[in-house]
KOLVEX-304801 format. One line per field, with one value per residue (C-alpha): residue in one letter; x, y, z; residue number from 0. Coordinates in steps of 0.02 Angstrom, whole numbers. Example, Ala and Ser with C-alpha at 12.3 -4.5 7.8 and 13.67 -1.06 7.14 Angstrom:
2
r	[A  S] .
px	[615  684] .
py	[-225  -53] .
pz	[390  357] .
k	[0  1] .
This chain:
711
r	[X  X  X  X  X  X  X  X  X  X  X  X  X  X  X  X  X  X  X  X  X  X  X  X  X  X  X  X  X  X  X  X  X  X  X  X  X  X  X  X  X  X  X  X  X  X  X  X  X  X  X  X  X  X  X  X  X  X  X  X  X  X  X  X  X  X  X  X  X  X  X  X  X  X  X  X  X  X  X  X  X  X  X  X  X  X  X  X  X  X  X  X  X  X  X  X  X  X  X  X  X  X  X  X  X  X  X  X  X  X  X  X  X  X  X  X  X  X  X  X  X  X  X  X  X  X  X  X  X  X  X  X  X  X  X  X  X  X  X  X  X  X  X  X  X  X  X  X  X  X  X  X  X  X  X  X  X  X  X  X  X  X  X  X  X  X  X  X  X  X  X  X  X  X  X  X  X  X  X  X  X  X  X  X  X  X  X  X  X  X  X  X  X  X  X  X  X  X  X  X  X  X  X  X  X  X  X  X  X  X  X  X  X  X  X  X  X  X  X  X  X  X  X  X  X  X  X  X  X  X  X  X  X  X  X  X  X  X  X  X  X  X  X  X  X  X  X  X  X  X  X  X  X  X  X  X  X  X  X  X  X  X  X  X  X  X  X  X  X  X  X  X  X  X  X  X  X  X  X  X  X  X  X  X  X  X  X  X  X  X  X  X  X  X  X  X  X  X  X  X  X  X  X  X  X  X  X  X  X  X  X  X  X  X  X  X  X  X  X  X  X  X  X  X  X  X  X  X  X  X  X  X  X  X  X  X  X  X  X  X  X  X  X  X  X  X  X  X  X  X  X  X  X  X  X  X  X  X  X  X  X  X  X  X  X  X  X  X  X  X  X  X  X  X  X  X  X  X  X  X  X  X  X  X  X  X  X  X  X  X  X  X  X  X  X  X  X  X  X  X  X  X  X  X  X  X  X  X  X  X  X  X  X  X  X  X  X  X  X  X  X  X  X  X  X  X  X  X  X  X  X  X  X  X  X  X  X  X  X  X  X  X  X  X  X  X  X  X  X  X  X  X  X  X  X  X  X  X  X  X  X  X  X  X  X  X  X  X  X  X  X  X  X  X  X  X  X  X  X  X  X  X  X  X  X  X  X  X  X  X  X  X  X  X  X  X  X  X  X  X  X  X  X  X  X  X  X  X  X  X  X  X  X  X  X  X  X  X  X  X  X  X  X  X  X  X  X  X  X  X  X  X  X  X  X  X  X  X  X  X  X  X  X  X  X  X  X  X  X  X  X  X  X  X  X  X  X  X  X  X  X  X  X  X  X  X  X  X  X  X  X  X  X  X  X  X  X  X  X  X  X  X  X  X  X  X  X  X  X  X  X  X  X  X  X  X  X  X  X  X  X  X  X  X  X  X  X  X  X  X  X  X  X  X  X  X  X  X  X  X  X  X  X  X  X  X  X  X  X  X  X  X  X  X  X  X  X  X  X  X  X  X  X  X  X  X  X  X  X  X  X  X  X  X  X  X  X  X  X  X  X  X  X  X  X  X  X  X  X  X  X  X  X  X  X  X  X  X  X  X  X  X  X  X  X  X  X  X  X  X  X  X  X  X  X  X  X  X  X  X  X  X  X  X  X  X  X  X  X  X  X] .
px	[5111  5126  5139  5125  5272  5148  5114  4923  4816  4757  4603  4707  4883  4949  4894  5008  5132  5302  5369  5296  5412  5546  5706  5627  5558  5505  5671  5693  5505  5528  5666  5553  5408  5519  5513  5327  5338  5215  5133  5183  5094  5187  5352  5294  5273  5432  5508  5700  5744  5882  5976  6165  6245  6331  6318  6505  6603  6744  6913  6948  7066  6919  6792  6745  6748  6574  6489  6383  6489  6503  6660  6740  6900  6990  7009  7189  7177  7047  7047  7026  7103  7115  7078  7068  7213  7162  6983  6889  6885  6857  6834  6928  6936  7060  6999  7112  7119  7246  7230  7234  7147  7009  6964  6787  6747  6621  6613  6504  6458  6496  6676  6680  6544  6644  6815  6722  6655  6801  6932  7093  7078  6892  6816  6680  6569  6548  6433  6423  6479  6667  6753  6944  7033  7209  7250  7153  6980  6863  6674  6586  6460  6451  6335  6442  6408  6522  6567  6570  6591  6621  6554  6540  6407  6313  6184  6071  6191  6306  6314  6148  6050  6046  5906  5959  5829  5806  5916  5826  5931  6004  5956  6104  6059  6099  5980  5843  5871  5850  5696  5618  5664  5584  5425  5408  5434  5299  5165  5178  5037  4920  4941  4787  4724  4552  4579  4478  4579  4524  4603  4761  4774  4732  4876  4988  5013  5094  5020  5017  5119  5255  5262  5320  5435  5528  5541  5611  5731  5748  5799  5963  5898  5813  5870  5964  5928  5736  5740  5821  5700  5553  5506  5517  5367  5353  5351  5223  5101  5106  5092  4950  4859  4879  4817  4682  4585  4615  4532  4402  4339  4346  4244  4114  4106  4090  3957  3861  3857  3787  3649  3603  3462  3527  3461  3442  3474  3395  3363  3335  3522  3470  3586  3733  3717  3714  3864  3965  3917  3973  4156  4286  4377  4333  4361  4503  4454  4511  4399  4255  4280  4284  4127  4038  4081  4008  3854  3826  3845  3734  3593  3616  3492  3634  3750  3900  4079  4203  4385  4450  4637  4735  4888  4907  4821  4743  4562  4474  4383  4294  4244  4176  4077  3996  3950  3855  3739  3622  3611  3565  3437  3355  3320  3456  3597  3789  3923  4105  4233  4422  4559  4609  4523  4641  4582  4393  4398  4482  4334  4208  4286  4289  4100  4046  4118  4048  3901  3820  3778  3663  3543  3630  3652  3816  3889  4067  4076  4246  4305  4319  4128  4066  3916  3760  3829  3862  3686  3605  3703  3650  3468  3470  3561  3434  3285  3368  3385  3575  3599  3788  3892  4084  4197  4321  4283  4155  4027  4028  3996  3846  3752  3750  3586  3553  3376  3410  3600  3622  3811  3961  4127  4285  4445  4620  4532  4699  4705  4537  4514  4365  4297  4269  4200  4079  4020  3987  3888  3772  3722  3598  3509  3642  3707  3825  4005  4143  4319  4471  4650  4788  4910  4946  4932  5003  4862  4909  4897  4732  4660  4703  4669  4517  4471  4288  4288  4276  4432  4434  4592  4614  4787  4791  4833  4740  4823  4951  5018  5200  5347  5420  5610  5669  5846  5924  6040  6164  6178  6335  6231  6102  6158  6115  5949  5910  5960  5844  5704  5739  5750  5568  5504  5567  5473  5312  5301  5271  5364  5344  5476  5424  5492  5462  5372  5515  5462  5564  5481  5354  5375  5559  5524  5387  5507  5629  5496  5452  5634  5671  5521  5585  5763  5709  5602  5731  5896  5862  5696  5660  5588  5455  5315  5358  5210  5206  5077  5074  4954  4942  4864  4673  4568  4530  4716  4761  4620  4684  4862  4797  4686  4837  4947  4803  4794  4984  4993  5119  5260  5353  5262  5357  5253  5250  5161  4993  5006  5032  4855  4723  4821  4801  4901  4930  5062  5180  5333  5458  5448  5593  5591  5710  5769  5694  5776  5651  5498  5414  5414  5225  5234  5366  5264  5112  5210  5288  5106  5071  5175  5174  4985  5016  5067  5267  5397  5420  5557  5563  5718  5754  5876  5970  6127  6274  6279  6109  6059  6051  5856  5846  5964  5849  5697  5773  5846  5670  5603  5742  5710  5518  5361  5255  5162  5133  5318  5348  5210  5294  5465  5379  5295  5457  5545  5411  5305  5119  5071  5167  5134  4956  4910  4850  4854  4716  4623  4536  4624  4708  4903  5022  5151  5240  5165  5233  5121  5234  5361  5211  5100  5073  5021  4898  4813  4794  4727  4596  4544  4519  4434  4302  4277  4232  4122  4024  3985  3948  3907  3867  3994  3850  3917  3959  4138  4167  4112  4298  4347  4213  4272  4461  4403  4308  4461  4581  4473  4426  4256  4326  4215  4048  3953  3765  3757  3897  3932] .
py	[4868  4956  4856  4915  4875  4910  4748  4701  4685  4511  4474  4355  4426  4253  4211  4340  4266  4256  4353  4513  4507  4640  4561  4405  4442  4316  4228  4187  4146  4015  3930  3935  3863  3703  3681  3706  3889  3991  4106  4199  4069  3933  4022  4041  3854  3820  3793  3760  3581  3613  3747  3789  3874  4019  4122  4093  3998  3886  3874  3720  3651  3659  3563  3408  3230  3140  3301  3397  3554  3703  3792  3917  3920  3936  3803  3750  3606  3518  3357  3168  3045  2857  2727  2534  2495  2635  2563  2697  2874  3014  3199  3285  3473  3534  3684  3779  3925  4001  3849  3703  3607  3488  3370  3378  3218  3171  2983  3025  3187  3280  3303  3445  3542  3505  3565  3722  3759  3727  3838  3873  4027  4022  4054  3933  3887  3705  3590  3408  3269  3282  3104  3056  2950  2917  3048  3199  3273  3249  3276  3174  3263  3417  3562  3696  3880  3995  4158  4320  4496  4539  4428  4569  4663  4508  4484  4373  4230  4250  4279  4195  4024  4010  3923  3801  3777  3624  3670  3761  3746  3904  4004  4029  3998  4183  4244  4128  4184  4361  4329  4236  4378  4500  4390  4368  4560  4608  4471  4367  4497  4407  4230  4189  4042  4060  3915  3977  4060  3938  3794  3890  3934  3749  3687  3824  3875  4039  4167  4102  4241  4237  4051  4071  4215  4102  3957  4045  4147  4085  4205  4159  4097  3953  3768  3718  3529  3562  3669  3525  3402  3512  3518  3702  3799  3886  3710  3645  3790  3764  3578  3592  3703  3581  3438  3531  3577  3402  3325  3459  3402  3218  3260  3343  3204  3077  3177  3185  2996  2987  3110  3009  2882  2710  2528  2451  2257  2154  1989  1826  1781  1600  1626  1688  1539  1418  1504  1486  1309  1249  1317  1182  1307  1413  1607  1685  1800  1946  1886  1868  2040  2130  2028  2086  2267  2253  2168  2306  2439  2347  2364  2550  2678  2758  2693  2592  2659  2537  2479  2313  2311  2148  2080  1951  1788  1862  1804  1967  1887  1764  1907  2004  1868  1811  2001  1997  1858  1972  2086  1943  1875  2042  2033  2149  2134  2138  2199  2153  2252  2202  2293  2150  2008  1876  1938  1958  1777  1722  1799  1728  1557  1577  1640  1505  1380  1458  1569  1473  1319  1436  1465  1624  1663  1744  1817  1864  2026  2081  2141  1966  1944  2003  2011  1914  1837  2022  2086  1928  1977  2160  2106  1976  2108  2239  2123  2063  1883  1890  1924  1943  2019  2009  2101  2233  2413  2337  2340  2528  2553  2647  2510  2402  2442  2358  2306  2334  2363  2353  2322  2367  2277  2359  2255  2330  2500  2602  2543  2632  2795  2884  2926  2745  2715  2849  2779  2613  2695  2788  2618  2603  2706  2744  2562  2509  2509  2392  2420  2311  2306  2182  2330  2363  2543  2630  2689  2872  2853  2757  2897  3022  2931  2843  2981  2970  2781  2672  2559  2376  2282  2097  2081  1894  1760  1593  1453  1343  1479  1423  1552  1614  1632  1780  1790  1907  1812  1898  1830  1741  1627  1578  1406  1388  1455  1325  1194  1248  1256  1081  1018  1087  1024  852  856  874  1068  1200  1366  1539  1637  1818  1950  2128  2237  2351  2532  2559  2416  2284  2189  2170  2107  1992  1910  1890  1797  1691  1654  1601  1487  1402  1396  1328  1199  1139  1165  1156  1074  951  822  950  1052  1241  1361  1545  1669  1857  2003  1994  1825  1814  1780  1598  1563  1635  1537  1368  1402  1444  1281  1177  1261  1237  1050  1023  987  1134  1129  1292  1448  1589  1747  1933  2036  1973  1856  1998  1969  1847  1685  1546  1388  1308  1196  1325  1340  1447  1618  1676  1868  1920  2095  2117  2291  2356  2319  2418  2357  2331  2240  2129  2093  2053  1930  1846  1821  1696  1579  1514  1454  1269  1154  1180  1316  1421  1522  1690  1718  1898  1904  2065  2132  2147  2341  2418  2590  2633  2637  2466  2398  2470  2389  2218  2216  2267  2111  2000  2060  2060  1974  2113  2195  2345  2365  2355  2487  2604  2579  2596  2755  2835  2789  2841  2967  2965  3022  2877  2754  2766  2862  3005  3120  3014  2986  3149  3223  3386  3382  3399  3533  3524  3388  3210  3081  2966  3110  3223  3087  3173  3347  3239  3161  3332  3414  3275  3282  3473  3460  3328  3421  3578  3486  3406  3580  3662  3518  3628  3774  3894  3995  4168  4151  3999  4073  4110  3941  3866  3969  3921  3733  3738  3820  3692  3544  3623  3540  3371  3367  3324  3392  3420  3514  3636  3782] .
pz	[4966  5132  5286  5467  5583  5727  5832  5798  5950  5996  6108  6218  6227  6257  6076  6014  5884  5938  5792  5870  6020  6008  5948  5875  5696  5561  5550  5726  5737  5607  5712  5862  5769  5734  5930  5929  6007  5901  6019  6185  6275  6210  6253  6435  6451  6367  6541  6580  6569  6688  6798  6815  6968  6908  7070  7112  6976  7060  6974  6886  7022  7143  7044  7140  7064  7087  7074  6941  6928  6813  6771  6651  6553  6388  6252  6249  6128  6030  5920  5905  6033  6007  6140  6158  6031  5911  5889  5979  5929  6060  6024  6167  6224  6356  6440  6569  6688  6801  6925  6811  6663  6635  6489  6405  6306  6168  6125  5973  5880  5724  5715  5597  5711  5867  5794  5728  5900  6006  5924  6026  6134  6144  6315  6366  6518  6545  6656  6693  6809  6850  6856  6875  6740  6729  6859  6785  6790  6640  6595  6469  6349  6458  6427  6348  6313  6216  6311  6212  6295  6475  6609  6744  6639  6595  6742  6635  6607  6753  6945  6964  6940  6758  6664  6534  6393  6272  6122  5976  5819  5755  5927  6046  6224  6271  6135  6197  6382  6317  6221  6368  6489  6376  6362  6556  6577  6454  6455  6619  6681  6566  6637  6736  6828  6905  7033  7193  7331  7463  7361  7333  7528  7571  7455  7494  7322  7262  7134  6960  6873  7007  6987  6796  6846  6976  6864  6709  6810  6989  7132  7202  7362  7267  7301  7143  7186  7189  7033  6934  7011  6952  7138  7172  7224  7062  6965  7091  7059  6867  6879  6997  6870  6738  6830  6912  6756  6684  6847  6846  6672  6719  6881  6775  6646  6794  6882  6705  6695  6875  6823  6674  6676  6643  6646  6814  6795  6936  6856  6966  6937  6868  6715  6818  6937  6778  6707  6864  6900  6732  6750  6783  6897  7048  7020  7127  7269  7161  7018  7139  7215  7047  6985  7141  7101  6929  6975  7108  6959  6853  6979  6990  6896  6810  6685  6739  6679  6743  6702  6743  6752  6775  6718  6577  6614  6770  6712  6649  6500  6606  6730  6584  6514  6680  6709  6539  6605  6712  6562  6446  6569  6578  6389  6331  6213  6244  6127  6147  6044  6028  5933  5824  5728  5818  5988  5936  5868  6041  6125  6014  6041  6231  6232  6116  6253  6412  6347  6210  6306  6411  6266  6207  6017  5981  5825  5771  5663  5588  5414  5368  5370  5202  5091  5129  5293  5358  5295  5389  5558  5541  5531  5672  5790  5738  5774  5940  5881  5910  6096  6105  5965  5963  5844  5801  5743  5625  5763  5781  5597  5565  5484  5649  5737  5899  5966  6151  6191  6370  6401  6299  6337  6264  6271  6264  6282  6262  6077  6048  6140  6206  6036  6003  6162  6141  5971  6053  6189  6070  5997  6151  6266  6392  6403  6546  6481  6543  6483  6516  6481  6502  6490  6678  6707  6859  6969  6943  6750  6762  6875  6731  6560  6642  6771  6730  6757  6922  6935  6973  6979  6973  7066  7091  6969  6956  7046  6954  6836  6822  6835  6679  6669  6556  6489  6367  6239  6111  5933  5981  6089  5953  5952  6145  6102  5974  6096  6225  6087  6040  6221  6252  6091  6123  6296  6190  6209  6084  6059  5972  5877  5856  5734  5748  5607  5555  5525  5361  5272  5338  5180  5220  5394  5335  5207  5363  5453  5300  5263  5442  5446  5297  5375  5539  5456  5327  5422  5609  5657  5508  5630  5690  5601  5592  5551  5499  5559  5509  5489  5309  5302  5272  5420  5367  5335  5513  5592  5507  5569  5747  5746  5699  5835  5967  5917  5937  5743  5726  5858  5816  5769  5683  5698  5698  5837  5781  5924  6052  6130  6123  6102  6229  6203  6371  6298  6236  6355  6259  6179  6078  6025  5884  5890  6064  6072  5948  6053  6182  6359  6366  6205  6268  6419  6323  6209  6367  6430  6288  6380  6560  6537  6562  6708  6681  6696  6542  6465  6375  6276  6212  6071  6052  5976  6087  6044  6093  6150  6338  6338  6253  6384  6528  6439  6433  6611  6667  6580  6651  6831  6855  6788  6879  6745  6850  6879  6707  6659  6786  6703  6525  6581  6636  6480  6354  6443  6450  6264  6183  6317  6312  6163  6270  6116  6030  6196  6198  6351  6360  6334  6478  6444  6618  6729  6724  6787  6881  6950  6996  7054  7234  7146  7039  7184  7272  7109  7091  7272  7252  7088  7143  7298  7197  7088  7228  7300  7121  6998  6859  6900  6907  7053  6990  7060  6959  6789  6735  6794  6677  6534  6564  6582  6413  6329  6401  6341  6179  6155  6203  6365  6280  6430  6427  6588  6552  6435] .
k	[0  1  2  3  4  5  6  7  8  9  10  11  12  13  14  15  16  17  18  19  20  21  22  23  24  25  26  27  28  29  30  31  32  33  34  35  36  37  38  39  40  41  42  43  44  45  46  47  48  49  50  51  52  53  54  55  56  57  58  59  60  61  62  63  64  65  66  67  68  69  70  71  72  73  74  75  76  77  78  79  80  81  82  83  84  85  86  87  88  89  90  91  92  93  94  95  96  97  98  99  100  101  102  103  104  105  106  107  108  109  110  111  112  113  114  115  116  117  118  119  120  121  122  123  124  125  126  127  128  129  130  131  132  133  134  135  136  137  138  139  140  141  142  143  144  145  146  147  148  149  150  151  152  153  154  155  156  157  158  159  160  161  162  163  164  165  166  167  168  169  170  171  172  173  174  175  176  177  178  179  180  181  182  183  184  185  186  187  188  189  190  191  192  193  194  195  196  197  198  199  200  201  202  203  204  205  206  207  208  209  210  211  212  213  214  215  216  217  218  219  220  221  222  223  224  225  226  227  228  229  230  231  232  233  234  235  236  237  238  239  240  241  242  243  244  245  246  247  248  249  250  251  252  253  254  255  256  257  258  259  260  261  262  263  264  265  266  267  268  269  270  271  272  273  274  275  276  277  278  279  280  281  282  283  284  285  286  287  288  289  290  291  292  293  294  295  296  297  298  299  300  301  302  303  304  305  306  307  308  309  310  311  312  313  314  315  316  317  318  319  320  321  322  323  324  325  326  327  328  329  330  331  332  333  334  335  336  337  338  339  340  341  342  343  344  345  346  347  348  349  350  351  352  353  354  355  356  357  358  359  360  361  362  363  364  365  366  367  368  369  370  371  372  373  374  375  376  377  378  379  380  381  382  383  384  385  386  387  388  389  390  391  392  393  394  395  396  397  398  399  400  401  402  403  404  405  406  407  408  409  410  411  412  413  414  415  416  417  418  419  420  421  422  423  424  425  426  427  428  429  430  431  432  433  434  435  436  437  438  439  440  441  442  443  444  445  446  447  448  449  450  451  452  453  454  455  456  457  458  459  460  461  462  463  464  465  466  467  468  469  470  471  472  473  474  475  476  477  478  479  480  481  482  483  484  485  486  487  488  489  490  491  492  493  494  495  496  497  498  499  500  501  502  503  504  505  506  507  508  509  510  511  512  513  514  515  516  517  518  519  520  521  522  523  524  525  526  527  528  529  530  531  532  533  534  535  536  537  538  539  540  541  542  543  544  545  546  547  548  549  550  551  552  553  554  555  556  557  558  559  560  561  562  563  564  565  566  567  568  569  570  571  572  573  574  575  576  577  578  579  580  581  582  583  584  585  586  587  588  589  590  591  592  593  594  595  596  597  598  599  600  601  602  603  604  605  606  607  608  609  610  611  612  613  614  615  616  617  618  619  620  621  622  623  624  625  626  627  628  629  630  631  632  633  634  635  636  637  638  639  640  641  642  643  644  645  646  647  648  649  650  651  652  653  654  655  656  657  658  659  660  661  662  663  664  665  666  667  668  669  670  671  672  673  674  675  676  677  678  679  680  681  682  683  684  685  686  687  688  689  690  691  692  693  694  695  696  697  698  699  700  701  702  703  704  705  706  707  708  709  710] .
């Protein structure tokens, strides 16, 4: 077979596979592919993660302690050293030049690999924070590059600000720089961003192609500090572009909702008055404000799309239920969808308490409802005899047909994503949509993930919520933890002990919870009743356990994360979380929200081994330091990034390759402002000068916009 070595022509040059770049080829392309770099476009967006100042390398004697410095020298010695009475192994490399020497240290790493890399006599360049220890300079876990050849002739890797890329296994840093340089020279000309010139001028943004050139290989006059903070003008231009096309899509989605004809609910308000009058408590001013915003939306002629955001226990559910009353009074149906059966059952119980007495028929539909009972519910919903249906994913199944769906309420929205939201909307003729979440979302993230929704925040807790003291305990203090539990149980309080779901084997973890429940009952708390609750139990079983716990017949509940949301036990005053280091911040905050609901102070105890990762330490410290859900969410977002934090990849939004929501919040706000302003002037992007803008927008969103008026 004859193959042509000539590079094939691609309609869009940025889609050219990276193997066709001179000097790459199939073998290197495979290594790039492991890092998600398949095309020229992928490579151009693979920006340096850091920058080193190699304009004028100082001698080792001039490297300053307390500063991040870059130096160069020859390996004089390498090997293992022992510290702390021979218990701690450290790999050390002594590097020297004509002025002196410095010690490079690795506290963990592959010894064979390090020995092979740092052979005596090898020239290296190193970078990191210099510190003093026992009278000499050292750097821990430095960035290191092996030097081959003459420095004077190597203008790509020396005598300049040098880009440091994330490591690609099997590809030397110098090879990577050479490939990136060639790609920029040959393909940067094909980068295009059709953002209107007046926006670029207003925002003071540079030309798009130039931004990539300056970010990959900065000119020497650039600020090293701003480059490393991703705050250079080149970075700002690329990040603005990403955010602008995201916000342009959201602006168009929101505009389309405004253009759609919805249902205007304007009843007499008798049902709402009755509902409010029977509550044994007054709404907080934040609840009243949010309810007012929803009622105003319900009266408008286009569909409501609103997010209620509030911390655990702020009273979102009662606001949502009260908001459903004008819809029910107008003769329409209400659907409430929750992510778990436990939460759906909790909402059903609350609705039965406050909504049923007003003469409203309510049904619960989960996977536990089967056979004839399920068929009966289907029929009654279709005929409009059931006015409010509460359930899990079961209510968006094809078989469920509504008579007149007027309002769809979605709880813990981030566990569903926009696809399920869309499916529920399609069950009616443009019903109003109210989504709510107890996972506090920093406003910048809410603007992004829910950019097509109006935002209401319940930022006030009901009076009487008692403080929760949070403490981290190591295994050595387990006896003290059990004493605290016993003291609370003797006061007539109740407690939770939660076990994580271990990734390797949920069965293993489940056995642990079961064994611990037996151990606690038999050996530690024989005079109290210990219960067990986990996700593998049948619905009736879970219900029976929760009923006993609510009634105070079970004093200590051993559970898995099935209790994360939707459990309301005012008498529970202690939450012990075993292996707390395995939980995410938002999850820990949700679990803590199960206590502190009564009239007495509560304690949240986080059990963790003495040795845990740095990130786990930050998470647990954040829990100890604050009960403010918004601060915790910001910390969580910093640690995990938006994709993992909020399931952004499942939510139907374009991915961010460069932009970071918290770090670049000010750019996001400006991009949003410009995108919404443009859509206000040209709602369908019909202006001839916006045609390319429209094409790029549709390509970025790849059909996820679902717009009737565009394309």
